[in-house]
N, CA, C and O of each residue as an XYZ file, in Angstrom:
624
protein
N     -18.731     10.828     30.432
C     -17.311     10.333     30.479
C     -16.293     11.500     30.579
O     -16.346     12.479     29.835
N     -15.405     11.336     31.506
C     -14.392     12.360     31.689
C     -13.374     12.458     30.674
O     -13.035     11.480     30.007
N     -12.878     13.605     30.535
C     -11.795     13.748     29.632
C     -10.665     12.911     29.827
O     -10.068     12.377     28.893
N     -10.312     12.767     31.211
C      -9.142     11.939     31.543
C      -9.397     10.454     30.999
O      -8.504      9.825     30.430
N     -10.639      9.956     31.208
C     -10.845      8.575     30.768
C     -10.706      8.449     29.230
O     -10.156      7.474     28.718
N     -11.248      9.518     28.484
C     -11.052      9.565     27.103
C      -9.577      9.529     26.647
O      -9.223      8.757     25.756
N      -8.813     10.275     27.196
C      -7.398     10.521     26.881
C      -6.803      9.095     27.130
O      -6.140      8.562     26.241
N      -7.030      8.466     28.331
C      -6.439      7.165     28.742
C      -6.773      6.127     27.744
O      -5.920      5.358     27.301
N      -8.179      6.104     27.343
C      -8.663      5.104     26.524
C      -8.007      5.235     25.068
O      -7.588      4.252     24.457
N      -7.963      6.436     24.613
C      -7.404      6.529     23.213
C      -5.877      6.258     23.266
O      -5.297      5.653     22.364
N      -5.252      6.744     24.386
C      -3.736      6.423     24.468
C      -3.509      4.927     24.477
O      -2.654      4.452     23.730
N      -4.169      4.218     25.217
C      -4.034      2.769     25.231
C      -4.451      2.079     23.877
O      -3.746      1.183     23.415
N      -5.512      2.467     23.292
C      -5.868      1.968     22.101
C      -4.686      2.220     21.027
O      -4.155      1.306     20.395
N      -4.347      3.590     20.908
C      -3.288      3.927     19.891
C      -1.999      3.108     20.109
O      -1.403      2.607     19.156
N      -1.546      2.970     21.501
C      -0.340      2.154     21.746
C      -0.493      0.757     21.191
O       0.397      0.195     20.552
N      -1.771      0.184     21.493
C      -2.066     -1.180     21.015
C      -1.933     -1.367     19.525
O      -1.404     -2.370     19.045
N      -2.439     -0.350     18.783
C      -2.510     -0.357     17.363
C      -0.958     -0.269     16.904
O      -0.577     -0.961     15.959
N      -0.191      0.478     17.499
C       1.120      0.607     17.084
C       1.948     -0.790     17.320
O       2.719     -1.230     16.467
N       1.719     -1.386     18.479
C       2.251     -2.745     18.464
C       1.806     -3.723     17.662
O       2.561     -4.588     17.217
N       0.356     -3.662     17.372
C      -0.135     -4.609     16.342
C       0.427     -4.345     14.941
O       0.774     -5.282     14.221
N       0.515     -3.062     14.556
C       1.060     -2.719     13.293
C       2.575     -3.319     13.048
O       2.926     -3.861     12.000
N       3.373     -3.129     14.160
C       4.676     -3.677     14.113
C       4.698     -5.015     14.023
O       5.487     -5.540     13.237
N       3.870     -5.760     14.782
C       3.831     -7.242     14.570
C       3.349     -7.856     13.289
O       3.831     -8.885     12.814
N       2.340     -7.145     12.740
C       1.806     -7.704     11.474
C       2.660     -7.259     10.332
O       2.803     -8.017      9.372
N       3.224     -6.119     10.360
C       4.019     -5.555      9.158
C       5.207     -6.480      9.112
O       5.454     -6.992      8.020
N       5.959     -6.761     10.115
C       7.059     -7.721     10.218
C       6.759     -9.025      9.643
O       7.582     -9.578      8.914
N       5.603     -9.569      9.932
C       5.145    -10.911      9.472
C       4.945    -10.756      8.015
O       5.375    -11.627      7.259
N       4.302     -9.676      7.544
C       3.834     -9.550      6.183
C       5.297     -9.451      5.278
O       5.500    -10.078      4.238
N       6.218     -8.550      5.904
C       7.326     -8.492      5.036
C       8.172     -9.763      4.927
O       8.778    -10.042      3.892
N       8.195    -10.530      6.036
C       8.949    -11.726      5.937
C       8.295    -12.703      4.833
O       8.942    -13.396      4.048
N       6.895    -12.628      4.920
C       6.180    -13.512      3.848
C       6.484    -13.092      2.401
O       6.614    -13.925      1.504
N       6.584    -11.860      2.223
C       6.983    -11.325      0.853
C       8.379    -11.695      0.511
O       8.681    -12.112     -0.607
N       9.298    -11.529      1.558
C      10.828    -11.860      1.393
C      10.957    -13.331      0.979
O      11.959    -13.661      0.344
N      10.068    -14.197      1.273
C      10.355    -15.537      0.868
C      10.162    -15.817     -0.556
O      10.529    -16.869     -1.080
N       9.527    -14.774     -1.228
C       9.298    -14.890     -2.792
C      10.379    -14.083     -3.545
O      10.457    -14.141     -4.772
N      11.262    -13.284     -2.751
C      12.217    -12.413     -3.253
C      13.352    -13.254     -4.141
O      13.665    -14.417     -3.885
N      13.853    -12.548     -5.111
C      15.077    -13.324     -5.867
C      16.175    -13.504     -4.840
O      16.236    -12.862     -3.792
N      17.042    -14.436     -5.231
C      18.183    -14.819     -4.396
C      19.431    -14.584     -5.117
O      19.523    -14.864     -6.313
N      20.482    -14.039     -4.386
C      21.832    -14.071     -4.976
C      22.720    -14.684     -3.935
O      22.293    -14.967     -2.816
N      23.993    -14.893     -4.321
C      24.910    -15.431     -3.530
C      25.680    -14.121     -2.714
O      26.080    -13.171     -3.387
N      25.844    -14.135     -1.358
C      26.531    -13.074     -0.736
C      27.801    -13.522     -0.134
O      28.251    -14.657     -0.289
N      28.403    -12.525      0.604
C      29.678    -12.993      1.308
C      29.590    -12.132      2.561
O      29.320    -10.931      2.602
N      29.886    -13.012      3.654
C      29.793    -12.394      4.980
C      31.192    -11.725      5.274
O      32.232    -12.375      5.173
N      31.170    -10.449      5.627
C      32.439     -9.781      5.967
C      32.641     -9.477      7.385
O      33.763     -9.105      7.727
N      31.637     -9.591      8.325
C      31.841     -9.573      9.715
C      30.812    -10.367     10.339
O      29.704    -10.556      9.837
N      31.229    -10.856     11.517
C      30.074    -11.713     12.106
C      30.559    -11.804     13.631
O      31.543    -12.497     13.888
N      29.911    -11.144     14.603
C      30.180    -11.287     15.934
C      28.992    -11.175     16.791
O      27.942    -10.753     16.306
N      29.074    -11.521     18.031
C      27.818    -11.440     19.008
C      28.084    -10.142     19.701
O      29.190     -9.938     20.202
N      27.066     -9.201     19.758
C      27.128     -8.043     20.441
C      26.242     -8.194     21.784
O      25.252     -8.925     21.803
N      26.656     -7.471     22.871
C      25.979     -7.558     24.056
C      25.109     -6.246     24.088
O      25.557     -5.135     23.806
N      23.749     -6.521     24.484
C      22.843     -5.437     24.527
C      22.176     -5.382     25.952
O      21.319     -6.168     26.355
N      22.674     -4.399     26.599
C      22.225     -4.223     28.046
C      20.980     -3.237     27.977
O      20.980     -2.271     27.214
N      19.926     -3.538     28.814
C      18.818     -2.695     28.918
C      18.014     -2.954     30.200
O      18.320     -3.919     30.900
N      17.054     -2.183     30.527
C      16.072     -2.330     31.720
C      14.878     -2.950     31.223
O      14.397     -2.561     30.159
N      14.351     -3.872     31.882
C      12.963     -4.319     31.482
C      11.903     -3.478     32.140
O      12.239     -2.634     32.971
N      10.612     -3.666     31.806
C       9.564     -2.827     32.309
C       9.415     -2.722     33.747
O       8.770     -1.827     34.293
N      10.075     -3.732     34.397
C      10.096     -3.863     35.868
C      11.267     -3.283     36.520
O      11.488     -3.355     37.729
N      12.119     -2.616     35.523
C      13.312     -2.048     36.030
C      14.529     -2.951     36.172
O      15.617     -2.468     36.485
N      14.357     -4.333     35.933
C      15.490     -5.251     36.123
C      16.486     -5.122     35.002
O      16.144     -5.105     33.820
N      17.772     -5.029     35.431
C      18.735     -4.938     34.479
C      18.880     -6.290     33.601
O      19.064     -7.352     34.195
N      18.804     -6.259     32.292
C      18.800     -7.451     31.514
C      19.995     -7.309     30.523
O      20.419     -6.227     30.118
N      20.496     -8.553     30.178
C      21.485     -8.615     29.082
C      20.886     -9.574     27.973
O      20.406    -10.675     28.243
N      20.961     -9.061     26.749
C      20.491     -9.964     25.565
C      21.744     -9.865     24.778
O      22.700     -9.165     25.114
N      21.690    -10.614     23.697
C      22.789    -10.763     22.856
C      22.222    -10.544     21.274
O      21.101    -10.917     20.927
N      23.085     -9.947     20.472
C      22.587     -9.650     19.121
C      23.692    -10.210     18.180
O      24.872     -9.901     18.348
N      23.279    -11.048     17.181
C      24.200    -11.510     16.084
C      24.399    -10.224     15.251
O      23.459     -9.785     14.588
N      25.628     -9.596     15.269
C      25.927     -8.518     14.429
C      26.644     -9.028     13.084
O      27.834     -9.342     13.106
N      25.982     -9.089     12.080
C      26.500     -9.731     10.823
C      26.384     -8.811      9.671
O      25.278     -8.355      9.380
N      27.435     -8.504      8.995
C      27.420     -7.748      7.836
C      27.800     -8.529      6.613
O      28.765     -9.294      6.610
N      27.000     -8.319      5.539
C      27.347     -9.113      4.288
C      27.211     -8.264      3.124
O      26.514     -7.250      3.154
N      27.878     -8.656      2.055
C      27.941     -8.001      0.696
C      27.213     -8.929     -0.112
O      27.110    -10.134      0.119
N      26.675     -8.258     -1.143
C      26.039     -9.096     -2.280
C      25.817     -8.042     -3.500
O      25.766     -6.825     -3.322
N      25.705     -8.623     -4.649
C      25.531     -7.860     -5.929
C      24.305     -8.169     -6.597
O      23.896     -9.327     -6.685
N      23.626     -7.059     -7.132
C      22.298     -7.256     -7.920
C      22.689     -6.380     -9.208
O      23.010     -5.195     -9.126
N      22.625     -7.083    -10.370
C      22.736     -6.429    -11.618
C      24.096     -5.677    -11.674
O      24.157     -4.586    -12.241
N      25.143     -6.219    -11.119
C      26.475     -5.656    -11.139
C      26.790     -4.459    -10.148
O      27.867     -3.865    -10.190
N      25.782     -4.145     -9.258
C      25.867     -3.115     -8.318
C      26.088     -3.783     -6.970
O      25.314     -4.691     -6.666
N      26.983     -3.463     -6.191
C      27.311     -3.945     -4.780
C      26.420     -3.258     -3.734
O      26.116     -2.066     -3.789
N      26.036     -4.100     -2.791
C      25.311     -3.653     -1.664
C      25.794     -4.294     -0.413
O      26.399     -5.365     -0.460
N      25.538     -3.651      0.752
C      26.061     -4.099      2.024
C      24.703     -4.238      2.946
O      23.899     -3.306      2.926
N      24.481     -5.245      3.645
C      23.311     -5.170      4.614
C      23.702     -5.795      5.939
O      24.767     -6.403      6.043
N      22.862     -5.657      6.953
C      23.175     -6.202      8.293
C      21.870     -6.962      8.666
O      21.890     -7.632      9.698
N      20.821     -6.920      7.971
C      19.554     -7.584      8.382
C      19.738     -9.088      8.195
O      20.045     -9.576      7.108
N      19.528     -9.824      9.344
C      19.717    -11.290      9.287
C      18.204    -11.877      9.196
O      17.885    -12.768      8.408
N      17.443    -11.340      9.987
C      16.042    -11.864     10.100
C      15.082    -10.733     10.534
O      15.466     -9.783     11.217
N      13.872    -10.879     10.119
C      12.942     -9.723     10.430
C      12.395    -10.056     11.879
O      12.340    -11.207     12.311
N      12.006     -8.957     12.574
C      11.370     -9.263     13.940
C      12.458     -9.134     15.002
O      13.459     -8.451     14.789
N      12.267     -9.775     16.120
C      13.139     -9.671     17.323
C      14.577    -10.070     16.852
O      14.830    -10.991     16.075
N      15.456     -9.252     17.432
C      16.863     -9.502     17.026
C      17.652     -9.775     18.247
O      18.871     -9.890     18.125
N      17.130     -9.885     19.345
C      17.956    -10.201     20.561
C      17.639    -11.636     21.112
O      16.517    -12.141     21.149
N      18.739    -12.176     21.508
C      18.642    -13.721     21.826
C      19.492    -14.033     23.121
O      20.181    -13.154     23.638
N      19.428    -15.140     23.558
C      20.400    -15.615     24.606
C      21.671    -15.687     23.850
O      21.722    -15.559     22.626
N      22.787    -15.915     24.680
C      24.134    -15.978     24.047
C      24.340    -17.189     23.178
O      24.899    -17.087     22.086
N      23.895    -18.335     23.649
C      24.001    -19.587     22.847
C      23.395    -19.409     21.483
O      24.035    -19.704     20.474
N      22.050    -18.886     21.428
C      21.480    -18.675     20.166
C      22.125    -17.769     19.303
O      22.372    -18.110     18.146
N      22.419    -16.686     19.717
C      23.154    -15.624     18.901
C      24.581    -16.041     18.376
O      25.016    -15.594     17.315
N      25.292    -16.923     19.171
C      26.587    -17.559     18.738
C      26.336    -18.536     17.575
O      27.144    -18.646     16.654
N      25.197    -19.238     17.643
C      24.918    -20.318     16.641
C      24.566    -19.520     15.326
O      25.010    -19.938     14.257
N      23.817    -18.434     15.366
C      23.496    -17.662     14.221
C      24.841    -17.176     13.509
O      25.017    -17.211     12.292
N      25.728    -16.732     14.416
C      27.031    -16.188     13.939
C      27.979    -17.243     13.370
O      28.798    -16.991     12.486
N      27.818    -18.417     13.924
C      28.548    -19.573     13.514
C      28.030    -20.004     12.108
O      28.816    -20.408     11.251
N      26.599    -19.902     11.877
C      26.080    -20.185     10.601
C      26.515    -19.259      9.586
O      26.703    -19.669      8.441
N      26.701    -17.996      9.908
C      27.069    -16.970      9.020
C      28.457    -16.435      9.418
O      28.584    -15.270      9.792
N      29.480    -17.269      9.340
C      30.745    -16.767      9.719
C      31.468    -16.119      8.566
O      31.166    -16.346      7.394
N      32.515    -15.232      8.972
C      33.246    -14.483      8.068
C      33.759    -15.423      6.799
O      34.305    -16.518      6.933
N      33.509    -14.856      5.714
C      33.909    -15.489      4.491
C      32.844    -16.525      3.915
O      33.001    -16.970      2.778
N      31.838    -16.880      4.644
C      30.833    -17.804      4.079
C      30.038    -17.147      3.076
O      30.046    -15.917      3.045
N      29.352    -17.805      2.252
C      28.674    -17.281      1.194
C      27.172    -17.768      1.179
O      26.796    -18.714      0.487
N      26.377    -17.058      1.979
C      24.952    -17.383      2.264
C      24.040    -16.912      1.052
O      24.443    -16.055      0.267
N      22.883    -17.467      0.943
C      21.921    -16.961      0.094
C      21.424    -15.571      0.592
O      21.221    -15.467      1.801
N      21.231    -14.618     -0.115
C      20.772    -13.340      0.119
C      19.454    -13.164     -0.658
O      19.391    -13.274     -1.882
N      18.345    -12.866      0.185
C      17.057    -12.493     -0.474
C      16.936    -11.086     -0.552
O      16.968    -10.411      0.477
N      16.776    -10.495     -1.846
C      16.673     -9.119     -1.855
C      15.376     -8.680     -2.551
O      14.799     -9.405     -3.362
N      14.942     -7.452     -2.195
C      13.621     -6.998     -2.694
C      13.979     -6.282     -4.065
O      14.666     -5.267     -4.190
N      13.333     -7.068     -5.128
C      13.528     -6.557     -6.522
C      13.268     -5.057     -6.649
O      13.985     -4.394     -7.400
N      12.314     -4.507     -5.979
C      11.912     -3.233     -6.180
C      12.920     -2.249     -5.534
O      13.000     -1.086     -5.930
N      13.678     -2.732     -4.546
C      14.702     -1.950     -3.725
C      15.839     -2.851     -3.294
O      15.921     -3.276     -2.141
N      16.707     -3.131     -4.238
C      17.749     -4.148     -3.831
C      18.465     -3.977     -2.508
O      18.924     -4.943     -1.898
N      18.556     -2.633     -2.046
C      19.148     -2.401     -0.798
C      18.571     -3.206      0.239
O      19.266     -3.586      1.181
N      17.285     -3.514      0.136
C      16.476     -4.150      1.214
C      16.840     -5.696      1.047
O      16.506     -6.299      0.027
N      17.496     -6.278      2.024
C      17.907     -7.574      1.790
C      17.811     -8.345      3.299
O      17.775     -7.723      4.360
N      17.780     -9.683      3.196
C      17.699    -10.440      4.395
C      18.350    -11.830      4.172
O      18.328    -12.356      3.059
N      18.881    -12.365      5.157
C      19.506    -13.759      5.071
C      18.423    -14.780      5.391
O      18.363    -15.796      4.698
N      17.615    -14.600      6.328
C      16.664    -15.587      6.805
C      15.265    -15.007      6.570
O      14.748    -14.308      7.442
N      14.650    -15.273      5.437
C      13.340    -14.550      5.194
C      12.184    -15.159      5.947
O      11.237    -15.674      5.352
N      12.273    -15.093      7.349
C      11.115    -15.600      8.171
C      10.958    -14.702      9.385
O      11.934    -14.161      9.904
N       9.788    -14.559      9.807
C       9.644    -13.751     11.145
C      10.030    -14.606     12.221
O       9.872    -15.825     12.155
N      10.577    -13.974     13.304
C      10.999    -14.655     14.506
C       9.949    -14.796     15.468
O      10.053    -15.581     16.410
N       8.839    -14.002     15.258
C       7.769    -13.934     16.240
C       6.509    -14.654     15.638
O       6.218    -14.492     14.453
N       5.789    -15.428     16.446
C       4.561    -16.037     16.132
C       3.440    -15.164     16.645
O       3.484    -13.935     16.602
N       2.486    -15.828     17.109
C       1.305    -15.194     17.659
C       1.659    -14.384     18.900
O       1.046    -13.385     19.275
N       2.620    -14.878     19.436
C       3.089    -14.099     20.789
C       3.294    -12.692     20.620
O       3.154    -11.947     21.589
N       3.651    -12.193     19.350
C       4.008    -10.775     19.097
C       2.645     -9.871     19.152
O       2.684     -8.660     19.371
N       1.510    -10.557     18.941
C       0.225     -9.956     18.876
C      -0.183     -9.630     20.336
O      -1.050     -8.771     20.496
N       0.362    -10.235     21.407
C      -0.122    -10.231     22.734
C      -0.093     -8.702     23.342
O      -1.087     -8.182     23.849
N       1.109     -8.093     23.230
C       1.192     -6.683     23.873
C       0.038     -5.735     23.064
O      -0.676     -4.971     23.714
N      -0.070     -5.840     21.729
C      -1.050     -5.038     21.082
C      -2.489     -5.259     21.540
O      -3.246     -4.314     21.762
N      -2.842     -6.542     21.674
C      -4.091     -6.883     22.182
C      -4.456     -6.408     23.465
O      -5.522     -5.856     23.740
N      -3.394     -6.682     24.339
C      -3.557     -6.278     25.732
C      -3.894     -4.649     25.913
O      -4.761     -4.243     26.687
N      -3.134     -3.850     25.141
C      -3.312     -2.521     25.203
C      -4.779     -1.983     24.642
O      -5.485     -1.144     25.201
N      -5.042     -2.627     23.485
C      -6.358     -2.395     22.869
C      -7.586     -2.775     23.818
O      -8.557     -2.029     23.942
N      -7.466     -3.922     24.435
C      -8.439     -4.354     25.256
C      -8.650     -3.439     26.598
O      -9.755     -3.114     27.033
N      -7.347     -3.072     27.192
C      -7.280     -2.348     28.398
C      -7.912     -0.918     27.964
O      -8.744     -0.370     28.688
N      -7.501     -0.380     26.819
C      -8.077      0.899     26.305
C      -9.693      0.810     26.231
O     -10.387      1.689     26.742
N     -10.192     -0.198     25.629
C     -11.668     -0.490     25.539
C     -12.302     -0.556     26.920
O     -13.336      0.063     27.171
N     -11.607     -1.392     27.903
C     -12.136     -1.457     29.263
C     -12.172     -0.003     30.030
O     -13.137      0.309     30.726
N     -11.172      0.756     29.865
C     -11.136      2.063     30.351
C     -12.308      2.990     29.901
O     -12.894      3.788     30.633
N     -12.568      2.746     28.517
C     -13.713      3.526     27.986
C     -15.070      3.034     28.447
O     -16.031      3.785     28.613
N     -15.087      1.834     28.625
C     -16.465      1.241     29.137
C     -16.605      1.599     30.559
O     -17.695      1.944     31.016
N     -15.557      1.529     31.257
C     -15.733      1.920     32.900
C     -16.015      3.486     32.933
O     -16.788      3.951     33.770
N     -15.403      4.241     32.050
C     -15.606      5.611     32.086
C     -17.010      5.999     31.794
O     -17.514      6.979     32.341
N     -17.723      5.176     30.854
C     -18.910      5.495     30.416
C     -19.927      4.925     31.408
O     -20.930      5.588     31.671
N     -19.713      3.686     31.992
C     -20.589      3.178     33.084
C     -20.536      3.998     34.308
O     -21.576      4.357     34.861
N     -19.366      4.308     34.754
C     -19.082      5.056     36.014
C     -18.487      6.413     35.767
O     -17.290      6.563     36.015
N     -19.175      7.389     35.318
C     -18.628      8.658     34.865
C     -17.955      9.490     35.959
O     -17.145     10.354     35.623
N     -18.255      9.273     37.302
C     -17.566     10.020     38.320
C     -16.465      9.237     38.989
O     -15.793      9.755     39.881
């Protein structure tokens, strides 16, 4: 097997593992957050932000982010957070607007906070991504394995 095949194989597998780790860790954190203690918070700002980026194909894309800041207290100490939900945070305009409407300025939502680190808080303790979030990681790992097999079977 050529060194180039080994480098590509390991690179794809490593990239796949990074994608899988991000997908699984977000889901695990959201699962834990569902059991976190809850306090009442207060939304201090809520607006839809525009996020412009280029897709993998180079196409200019616009997504929208609900930018929500909220305050809450744990054991008499005040905290501020912007985490609304774990996982993907970009949406179409209508969905981002609905989230901002749900958490409008002055509203008092439930805030789920990590008892071991009260600074770590979230408004909606669920993951936004289902099994789809595992697809990129699986793709890169399988591609890396295929490169390795092809490099082994056809060394030249």
